[in-house]
C-alpha positions as CSV (number, residue, x, y, z in Angstrom):
1,M,-6.5,4.0,-6.7
2,I,-3.7,1.5,-6.4
3,A,-4.5,-2.1,-5.3
4,T,-3.4,-3.4,-1.9
5,V,-2.8,-7.1,-1.6
6,Q,-3.6,-8.9,1.7
7,D,-1.3,-11.6,3.2
8,R,1.4,-11.5,0.4
9,S,4.7,-13.4,0.4
10,L,7.7,-11.1,0.2
11,A,10.0,-13.9,-1.1
12,E,10.1,-12.6,-4.7
13,Y,10.9,-9.1,-3.5
14,T,14.0,-9.9,-1.5
15,T,17.3,-11.4,-2.5
16,F,17.2,-13.9,0.4
17,G,13.9,-15.2,-0.9
18,I,12.5,-16.1,2.5
19,A,8.8,-16.5,2.4
20,A,7.9,-14.0,5.1
21,R,4.5,-12.5,4.5
22,A,3.3,-8.9,4.5
23,E,0.0,-8.3,6.2
24,R,-0.6,-5.8,3.4
25,L,1.5,-5.0,0.3
26,V,1.1,-2.1,-2.1
27,R,3.3,-1.5,-5.1
28,V,3.8,2.1,-6.0
29,A,4.9,3.4,-9.5
30,S,4.6,7.1,-9.0
31,V,5.0,9.9,-6.5
32,R,1.3,10.3,-6.6
33,D,0.9,6.7,-5.6
34,V,3.2,7.3,-2.6
35,I,1.2,10.3,-1.5
36,D,-2.1,8.3,-1.8
37,V,-0.6,5.4,0.3
38,L,0.6,7.8,3.0
39,A,-2.8,9.5,3.1
40,R,-4.6,6.2,3.8
41,V,-2.1,4.3,6.0
42,G,-3.2,6.1,9.2
43,T,-1.5,4.7,12.3
44,E,-0.8,1.3,10.7
45,P,2.9,0.4,10.7
46,L,4.4,1.3,7.3
47,H,7.6,-0.4,5.9
48,I,9.3,0.8,2.7
49,L,10.9,-1.8,0.4
50,G,13.2,-1.0,-2.5
51,G,15.1,-3.8,-4.2
52,G,15.2,-6.0,-1.2
53,S,18.9,-6.6,-1.3
54,N,19.6,-5.5,2.2
55,V,16.5,-7.0,3.8
56,L,16.2,-10.2,5.8
57,C,12.6,-10.9,6.8
58,T,12.7,-13.7,9.4
59,H,9.1,-13.4,10.3
60,D,5.9,-12.0,8.9
61,V,5.6,-8.2,8.6
62,R,2.7,-6.5,10.4
63,G,1.1,-3.5,8.7
64,M,1.7,-2.3,5.2
65,V,4.8,-2.8,3.0
66,M,5.1,-0.2,0.3
67,K,7.2,-1.6,-2.6
68,I,8.8,1.3,-4.5
69,E,8.7,0.8,-8.3
70,I,9.0,4.4,-9.5
71,M,10.9,4.2,-12.7
72,G,12.4,6.9,-15.0
73,R,15.7,8.6,-16.1
74,R,15.8,12.2,-17.1
75,V,18.6,14.7,-17.9
76,V,17.6,17.8,-16.0
77,R,20.5,20.0,-17.0
78,E,23.7,19.6,-19.0
79,D,26.6,21.8,-19.7
80,A,30.2,21.3,-20.9
81,D,31.4,20.1,-17.4
82,H,28.4,18.6,-15.6
83,V,25.2,16.6,-16.1
84,D,22.3,16.7,-13.6
85,V,20.2,13.6,-13.9
86,E,17.0,12.6,-12.1
87,F,16.2,8.9,-11.5
88,G,13.1,7.2,-10.3
89,A,13.6,5.6,-6.8
90,G,12.7,2.2,-8.2
91,E,15.4,2.1,-10.9
92,S,18.1,-0.5,-10.4
93,W,21.2,1.2,-9.1
94,H,23.7,-0.9,-11.2
95,D,21.6,-0.2,-14.3
96,V,21.7,3.5,-13.6
97,V,25.5,3.5,-13.1
98,S,25.9,1.5,-16.3
99,W,23.7,4.0,-18.2
100,T,25.7,7.0,-17.0
101,V,29.0,5.2,-18.1
102,E,27.5,4.4,-21.5
103,N,26.6,8.1,-21.9
104,G,30.2,9.1,-21.1
105,W,29.4,10.7,-17.7
106,G,31.9,10.1,-15.0
107,G,31.4,10.1,-11.3
108,L,29.4,6.9,-10.5
109,E,31.5,4.2,-12.0
110,N,33.1,3.4,-8.6
111,L,29.7,2.5,-7.3
112,A,28.9,-0.1,-9.9
113,L,27.7,-3.6,-8.9
114,I,26.0,-2.4,-5.7
115,P,22.7,-4.2,-5.5
116,G,19.5,-2.3,-4.8
117,T,17.4,0.6,-6.1
118,V,18.2,4.3,-6.5
119,G,16.0,5.2,-3.6
120,A,17.4,2.6,-1.2
121,I,21.1,3.2,-2.2
122,L,20.9,6.9,-1.4
123,Q,19.9,6.0,2.2
124,S,22.4,3.2,2.7
125,R,25.9,2.0,2.2
126,A,26.7,3.7,-1.1
127,H,25.9,7.2,0.0
128,P,27.1,7.4,3.7
129,Q,28.0,11.1,3.7
130,R,24.5,12.2,2.4
131,R,26.0,14.5,-0.3
132,W,24.8,14.9,-3.8
133,L,26.4,12.5,-6.3
134,H,28.0,14.3,-9.2
135,L,28.4,13.4,-12.8
136,T,31.0,15.1,-15.0
137,R,31.9,15.1,-18.6
């Protein structure tokens, strides 16, 4: 079982670094961890935190904060024209873009230097049309 920390400062988890506190903080490193947290959170408020680059905590956070730290990069399928890649939601978005460019895969380079994690980026400003992102050779 993953550990939950009581009354934890969120300053190190956000780019603004404001010392708001989470009533409870749990850091998840796998999909199984996420499932476990969801099973035990009950009716308590649940807040999801990625890289913290688009979060301004001006007061303490009631309930549980689930910090997503799921890492991993995997080529799922590759052919002469396309590459399907799977990334963990906790991977740094800019690092992922750089990695695809280093591997010669086009399609994400215009999204470089956007702060945040893969999981958060796909739900925010970098992916407003909710379409699949495509990599090409």
